[in-house]
N, C-alpha and C positions, 0 to 999 in steps of 0.2 A: 685643429688645436683643441686640447682638452679644456673645456670651460671651467672645470673644477680646480684647475691649477691655481694655487694661491701663494704668491711670493711675498705677501705682507707678513712682517714679523713684529710681534708685540714686544717691545723692550720693557722689562721690569727692573727698576733700580731698587734693590732690597737693602742697600746699606750694610752696616755691620750686623750680621745675623748668625745665630747659633747654627752649627752644622746640621743638627737634626731637623731644625725648622726649615732650612733650605732644602734638605733632602725630601722632607714631606711635601713641600711645595712642588718640587720636581716631579715626584710621584703623582701628585694630583693632576698637574698639567699633562704629564705623559698619558695618564689614564683618560683624560678628556679627549686627547687626540686619537688614541686607540679606539675609544668608544665611537667617535665620529666616523672613523674608517669602517667599523663594524656596522654601524647604522647604514652607511652608504651601500654596503654589500646587500642589504635587505631591501633597497629601494630600486625602482626602475632607473635607468640611466638618466632620464630627463629630470628626475627628482633628487638626484644626488647633490650634496652640498660640499663646498670647499672645506678642507680641514685647516686647523689652526697651526700657527708656529709661534714660538716664544723664545726670547733670549734674555736670560736672567744675569744680572751683574751684581756682585756683592763682595764683601769681605767676611772673613770668619774670625772669631776668637781662636786662640791657639788650639789646633786639632791635627791629629795624624790619621790618615786614611789608608787602608790596605786593600788593593784590588784583588780580584779573583785569581790572578796569575802570580800574586806576590807571595813572599815568604815572611812569616812572622818573626823569624830570626833577624830580619833587617830593622826591626825595632830594637834599639840597643839598651833601653831601660824598661823596667816593668811598668804596667799601667798605673799602679798605685803611686809610684815615684813621679810619673808623668804628671799626675793630677796634683799631688801634694807639693812638689818642688817647683814645677814649671807651669802649673795652672792649665794643663793641656788635657784634652780628651782623646779617645782612640775609637775608630770605627772600622769594621770590616764591611766593605761595600761591593756591590755588583757592578763593577766596571773593569775595563782592561787596565793593565799596568800593575806596578808593584806598590811600594809605600811612598807616600809623599806627605808634606807638611802644608797646612794652610794657617794663616794668621793675619793680624792687622798689617796694613800696608801692602797686601797682596791683592791683585785684581783677579777675581775668580769669575769665569764666564761659563754659564750652563746653557748651551743651545738645546732647546727642546723642539726639534723640527720634524715635520713629516717630509722625509726625503723624496717621497713621491711628488712633492711640489718642486723639487730641484733636480735631483738625479739619484738613482739607486746604485750607489757605488761607495762603500765605506772607505776604501783606500783613498779615493778622490776627496771624500769628505775630510779625512784626517789631514791630507796634504794641504787642502785649502785653509783649514784651521791654522795649521803651522804657517802658511803663507801670510795670513792676516797678521800674525805676530811678527814675522820677519819684516814685513813692510812697515809695521809700526816702529820696530827698532831702527829701521832706516830713516824714519822721520826724525829720530833723535841722533842721527849720525853714526849708528852702530851697525856693523856688518855681521848679521846673524844668519844662521842657516841650519841645515840638518846634518846629523851624523848617521850613516847607514846602520840600521839595526837598533837605533835608539830614538824612539818617538819623542817629539818635543822640539824645542828651539834652543840653539846653542850659540855661544860666542867662541871665537877661535876654533871653529868647527872644521876647518879645511886643512887639517894636519898641523895646526899650531901647537906650541908647547904647553898651553894651558886651557884646554877645552873646558867650558863651564856652562851649565844649563841655566837659562834665565826663565824658561817657561816649560812646565810639565803638562802632559795631556793624558787623559784616560776617558774613554767613552763606553757607553753601552748602547746597543740598538736592537730593537725588536719590532717586527712588522714595519721596518723602515722608519721607525720613530726613534730619535736619539735622546740620550740623557747624559749627564755629567759633562765634562768638557776640559777647560784649561785653567791653569793657575800661573799667572804672570807675576814674577817678583818685581815689584815697583819700589816700594820703600820698606821691604820686608826685613825683619830682624833675622839675619841669616844664622845666628847662633843656634836657633832651634833645629836647623838641619843637622847639627852635630849629634842629635839623639837618634838618628836613623842612618841607614845606608840609602840615600835618596834614590828612589826608583830602582833600587837594587843594584846600583852602579857604584862600586867602591873606589874606582880609580879616577873619577872626574869630580870637579868642584861644582858648586852652585854660585850664582851671582844675582845681582839685582840691578835695575835701571839706576837707582840712586848711587850704588857703588861705582858703576861704570861711568856715570856722568860727574860724580863728585858732589851731588846735591840732590835733595828730595824733589820729587815731581808730583804735582797734583794728580791723585788717582782718577778724578773725573776727566781730566784732560786726556790721560792715557786711554781711558774707556772710550771717549769720543773718537779717538783715532782708530782704535780696534774696530769699533762699530762701523766706521766709514769704510775701512778696508774689507770687512766682512760683507757689507752691502754691495760693494763693487764685485768682489770675487764670486759671491753666490747669486748676484743679481737680485738682491732682496730689496723690498720696500719697507724700511724701518719706521715703526710708529712708536713713539715714546709716550708712555702714560704713567701717571703716579700710581704706585702700588697701594691700593686702599684696603686690601685685606689685612686683617690682624694675624700675624704669624706667631704662633706660640712655640717657645723653645721646648 
């Protein structure tokens, strides 16, 4: 057994945080892990150290993000109007997927993991992220699942008349270290999705946990359930710590 395998994951609860500040924090932690891996390469096997893993949870003010495989035409209003009328910002980012929206009431999760600590399989990684959300939806009595060719988690996914996405996903991985993650609509104002073609899919709707249940749900409660399912699926040892760094927007 490799003694350097580390399944401990440091959970950081960032609260409501500007997108740029969360992105900068992801980049910092990502670079930390990559540097740890590079240092290990220069050491004898007996002196190599375990690499770190992090799981960030947060909300963002209104923001739209466009992935590397996306099309800017899927943003239906110009950036100036987004900011002036809707108080939203726009970012082009280095992750998979098309365009999506983040805002208050949405649970955003950013796993920054060294997959060498778990498994080196991006397809499996994405499916387990989806499964953690599917199991969380089942906790609330909702039958969620996947639609072939459409990453993320859906309701009415199995040929029903009204397929609707409840969780979007987009990730980046380099040297088997992951960034970005998922956005689960909990108490999200869904009207903001009307300014984009969500994930580039024009013929399907979006929904939220609050809409499906008919009442709002505490974000911290949902986060706890997602964390529990991720811990089981990935065989993680979760460690929760207060985030003490000052993150500047």
